[in-house]
N, C-alpha and C positions, 0 to 999 in steps of 0.2 A: 436374479429377482428374490426379493425378500418376501417369504411367506409368514405371515402374523398368524399367530395361535388365536383361534376364536376366543378362548377365555380371557385373552388380553383385550377383547373387543365387547366384552361384556362389563358395563359400569357397575360400581359398587352401591350406585345409588341413584335415582332419579329426583329431578326437582318439579314439583308441581306448581304450577303458575296460579291456579285458580282460574278466574275469568278473564282472558286477555282483553284489553281495552278497556275494562272497568274496574281497574283496581283501585282507583280512588273513590269508588262505591261498595268495595267490599263488605265493609261495616254495615251499610245499610241493606246490602243484599241479604247478609247474614240473619238478619232479625227475623224475616218471615221463614227462612231455612230453619232459625233454632225454634221458633213458635210451632211450626209444622212438625218436626221431628219431636218436640216435646209432647204434644198431641198424639202424635203416632205411637210413642213408647206408652203413654200413659192408657190411650184406647187400647191398644192391642193387648197389654197386660191386664187391663180391666176385663175385656173378653174372654181371655185365657182363665182367669180367676173365676168368672160366672160359670162359663163351661165347665170347669173343674169340680166346682163345689154345688153347682145346682143341679138336682136330679132331673127337673123337668127339662133340663138342656142335653141330657145324655141322648141324643139322637143323631142320626147319620149327617144330617145337616149342618149340626153344630159341630161334629168331629171335623168335618171337612172345614168349617169356619176355623176351628183351632188351628188346623194346618195352616190356612192362609194367614193368621194371625202370626204364627210362628215364622214363616217365611217372611213376612212383611217385616218384622223386628229385624231379622238378620240381615235382610236386604238393605234397610235404610241404615242400619248401625255400621254397615261395612263401610259406607261412604259418606255420610253427614258428619261425624265426628271430626274425621280428617278435615273436611271442607272448611269447617269452623275453626280448626286450629289455624288454616291458612289464612282465613280472613280475619280472626282476632289476633293471632300470636306469630303470623308471618312464618311457621313452621312448615315450611314447604318440602324438606327432603323427605323422602322414603327410599328404603333400602329396596335392591333388586328384588329379593325374595320376598318381602313384605308385598311390593307391587303386584307380583304373581299371586300371592296368595289372595291379596284383594281382588284381583281381576276374576280369579277361580270363583270366590264367593259371590261376585256381583253376577256372573253369567249363570252360575249352576242355580242360584234362588231365583233369579226373574224367570228361568226356565221352569223351576219348580212352581212358581207363582201361577204362570200359565197352565201347567198342568192341573193344580189344584183348581182354577176355574173352569177346567175342563170337566173335571169330576162333580163340581157342585153344578154343572148343567146337566150331568147324567142325573144327578141326585133329583133336581127338580123334573126331569123326565119321568122318572119313576113315579115321583109322588103325584103326579098328574095324570099319567097315562095308566099307572098300575098301581092305584092308591090301596086295594086291598091287598096287595102282596108287597107293598113298600118295605115293610120290617124282615120280611123273608128273604128279599133281594139283596137289600143293604144290610147284611149283617156286620157284626164287629169285625169278624175275620175277613170278610169282603173289604171292608175300609181300610183295615192295617194293610192289607196287601196291596190296595190301590194306591195307599199312600206310600208305601215302600218303593212300588214300581216307579213312581213319580219321581221320588228321590233319587234312585239308581238311575233314572234316565238323564236325569240333569247333571248328575256328578260324571257320569260315564262318558256323555257326550262332550262335557267341558275340560276334562281331564286332559285329552289330547291338545286341546287348545293352548293350555299353559306350556306343553312341551315344545310345540311349534313355535311359540314364542321367545322360548327360552334359547333355542337352537341358533336364533339369528345373532350375526355380528351387529354391533352397534357402533357406529362410527359418524352419525351425525349429531352428536352432542347427547346430552342426558335431560334436555329440558323438555316437559310434557305440557302442552298448553291445554290445561284440562284441571278438574278438581278432583279428580279420581284416574285410576290407572286403566283408561279404555283401550280396549284391544288394538284398534286401528291407530290411536294417538301413539301407542308404545312401538307398534310395527312400523309406522312411518319414521321412526328414528334410526331405523335399520338401512345398513348399505346393501343388504343381501336381496335375494329374491322374496318377496312376500306374497306372491300370487298364491301360495297354498294357504296363506292365513286368510287371503279374501276369500277364496272358494270355500275353505272350511267353514268360517265364519258364516258366510251365506247359507250353506248346508245346514249348519246347525238350527239356523234361524227359520229354515224351513221346514226341518224335521220336527222341531217343537211348535214354534209359533203357528206355522202353516198347519200342521196335523192338528193342534188343538183348535184352532179356529173353525178349521173344518168340522170337527166333532162338534163344538159348540153351535155352529149352524145347523147341524143336521138335528141335533138335540131340541132346538128351538123351533125348527120346522114342524117336528113332531108334536111338539107342545102346541103350537099354534094349530095344528089341524085338530088336535083332540079338544083345544078349548072352543074352537068354532061350532064343534058338533054337539056343544052342551046345549039344553034346551033353552035355558032363560039368559037374559043380559047379565042378571045378577050373579048366577053361577058362573058365567063365563070370567066376570070381572074379579071375582073371588078367587077363582083359580089362578088367573094370570097375575094377579097382585102379589103371590107367593114369589112370583119371579123378579120383581121390580128391584128389591136388594141387589139381587146377582147381577141383573141387566146394568144397573148403575156402576157395579164394581167392575164390570167388563170394560165399558165405557171409559172409566178414568184409568183404567189399566192399560187398555190398548190404544188408546188414542195417541198419547205422547211416543208410545213405541212406533205406531205407523209413521208419525211425523218424523222421529229420527232416522228411521230405516228408509223412507221415500226420498227425504230431503237430502240425504248424502248422495243418492243415485241420479235423481232428477233435478237437475239445476239447482243443487245444493250450493254452488259456488256463488249465488247470488244473495244467500243469506249469511248474516254476519256470524263468525265463528262464537262469538258471545253469546247469540240466538241459539246455536247448537248445543252449547256446553249447558245454558240454563234449561233448556228442556231436556237435556238428559238426565240432570239432576232431579228435574221435575218428574221424571219416568220414574225414578227410583223412591221418590220420597211422595208423590201424591196418593197412590193407592194405599201406602202404609198410614198415611193420614185421614184419608177419606172412608176407608172401609169399616172401620169401628163406628164411625159417625153414621154413615148409612145403614148398616145393620142395627144399631142402636135405636135409629129413628122409625125405620120400616118394619122391623120385627117385633111383633106384639109380645112374644115370650121373654125377648131380652129386655123390652122396657118394663113388663111386669116384675121381672126379676129385680132389676135395678130400682125400681119404686119401692118393691117390697124391701130390699136391704135399707134404702134410706129412710122409710118409716121405721124400720126395726132398730136403726140406730138411734132415731130420734126418740123412740118409745124408750131404748134402754137408758138415754142421758136423762129422760124426764122422770124415770125411777129412781136414778141414783141421785138426783137432786133433792 
């Protein structure tokens, strides 16, 4: 019997096909992808600029929003430029190591985004239930430690994922029917046992997503209890309206994630692969696009800062003329 070295079964590169079955429409699909990506980059960079330079935004809520913006920028930049290169220039090849790096950043930062949304829910809970102690509970030190723990959780849980995908022998070709290096899409090219990949992937999803959703649910249960106990309807609406932007961010983040997770496990074979891949890309692109818009529209302090900057720039121009 001839025993093959596992390194001989590791491809030098993979080929990303894009969206199978819709190759002739790649250009048209790329237009909304590109538009959303530009909006995401401009919007999140704008939010980071405002939070950095506006003293009125130096509060825990906006520090968490800055974490979310940074996470969103990395998350969409990891995947969308490569997808656009596939759609526009047919640059489909990606080296094995680049594929692992892309996979690491995708899953680490999606986990971090979930963690930041959980921290933002805790922030709203403290702001509504303990308004007088808000600044003493959520100090800069606590915020920094919470952000660091969220970052380390995502990194430490995803690092083993890249190692167990790297150890596999690949003898089923090197063509990935996707726009990026999805964990299971890569694992299915292996002729080895991928049971540990499946089980570990599900465990990470439960440890991150399941835990965060549980904490968010508990936070909003306590928030609702506190809001209902307020005396007037106006006070109830004013208190709960501070959560609307965060609730919208949760919906835009978790809805595509739930679709991707459950469709693969419950009758997912009835859904075309192209639909799975489009939703997977939307999952990585929609939250970075919508979050700056949501917080820009729903948050009065951010709106005021934007208006003040715009009016200031107009005044500056008028004085210079």
